[in-house]
N, C-alpha and C positions, 0 to 999 in steps of 0.2 A: 565747825568743819568746813563750811564754805569759805571762810576767811583764809584758812590754811591752804585750801585748794587754789584760791585766787592768787595767793602769794607764790605758790609753786609755779603756777602758770606765768606769772609776771617774771619771776626769776628765770624760767626756762626760755622766755622770749628774748632775754639778753644774751643767752648762750648761742652764739652764731657758729655754725660748723665751719671748720677751716677747709677752704677749697684751694687746690693748687693744680697747676698744669702738669702734663706728663714730663716735660723738660725739667720743671722744678722738682718733681718727684725723683728724677734721676740725679739731680744735684743733691737732693736731700740724702739719697742713698750713699753717695760719695762722702758727704760730710758725716753721716752716721757711722760709716766704716772708719773714717778718720778718728772720730770720737771714741769708738769702742776699742780700737787698736792703738790707743795712745802711746804706749811704751814700745810697741813692736815695729813701727814703721817711721815714716818721715815726721818731722816736727812741723812742717809747713805743707799745706795743700793749696796748689795754684790752679786757677781757672784761666787758662791761656786763650781759649777760643773766644771769638767775639760773641759776647752775650748781649741779648737785648736788655734794655734798662730795667724792665720788670724782673728779670732773672738776677741781675746784679743787686737790685734792691732786696730780693728774696734772700740772697746769700748774706747780705749785710744784716738783715733782720734776724735770720736764723743764728748767725754767729753771735749776735748781741744777746739773743735769748739764751744761748748756750754758755755765754760768758767766755767766748773765745775771741782773741784779738784778730782784727781784720784790717786790711789796707790795700793800697794799690802800688804795684811795683812797675817802674818804667825802665825799660832796657833799650839801648840803641843797637839796632841790627841793620847793617848796610845803610847807615845814615837815616834810617826811619825809626822813630820812637814807637815801641810797642808797649802797651799797657796790659797788665794782667792783675786780676783781683786775687788776693790770697787770704787764707786764714791760717793762724798758727797759735800754738800754745804760748801763753804768757809765761816767762821765766819765773815770775813771782807767784804764779798760781800754785796753790796747795793741792796737788793731785790726790792726796789721801783724805781730804776733807769729805766726810760722809755727807754733809749737808749739800755741798755743791754737786756731788755725784748724784744724789737723789733729785736735785733740781734739774740736772741734765737729763736724767731718765724720764722725768715728767715731760720735758720739752720733746724728747724723742718720741714718746708715746703719743703726744698730741699730733705731731706731724705724721707718725705712722698711721693714725686713724683718719687723716685728712682725706676728703673726697678728691678724686682725680678727675679733672674734666679735660676735654679735648681743647686744644689751643684755638681751633676754629670757632668753637662756641664762645670762648672768652672774647675773641676778636669781634664776633658778631654782636655780642652783648655790649661791648664797648662802643661799637659803631651806633647801635640803637640808642644807647644812653646819650651819646654826643648829638645825634639827630634830634632827640627829644629836647635837649638843652637849647639847641639852636632854634627850634620851633617856639619854645617858651620865651626865649629872649626876643624873637621876632614879634610875638604877640604883645609882649610888654612894650616894645618900641612902637608898634602900630597904635596901641591904645594911647600911649603918651603923645604920639604925633597928632592924632586926631583930637585929643583934648586941647592941645595948644593951637592947632589950626582952626578949629571951630569954636574955641573958647567954651568948652563944655565943662 
């Protein structure tokens, strides 16, 4: 019995909860509506506002998991090129395929159950991680410097 319990604990330690920001949750809701109303509305969903790199990566990751085509569209407006990220249904995609429908539902459930954190907390955590990395690199540099300088 203890072997089974330890295996369960080991497997559960690999299951990391999905954490997204409030903005990513709003993007997810738009994409979820797009997926669930596939035949009723647009074939393409564009994200025209200037999105941070993390949110753009989130859209690409989510669309890949959902099996939806994504890309970047460039338009010239008053001599200035404007980029927008879009997702759209692939023409070759079989919408009646029950297996792909169930796979999309699993992905939607996963993101529905994701924990939502404040963007400030994410930024603070990122800053703290970067600070620790710089400190660790400095300690390694200092140790190597003194080894070479004093022939230790």
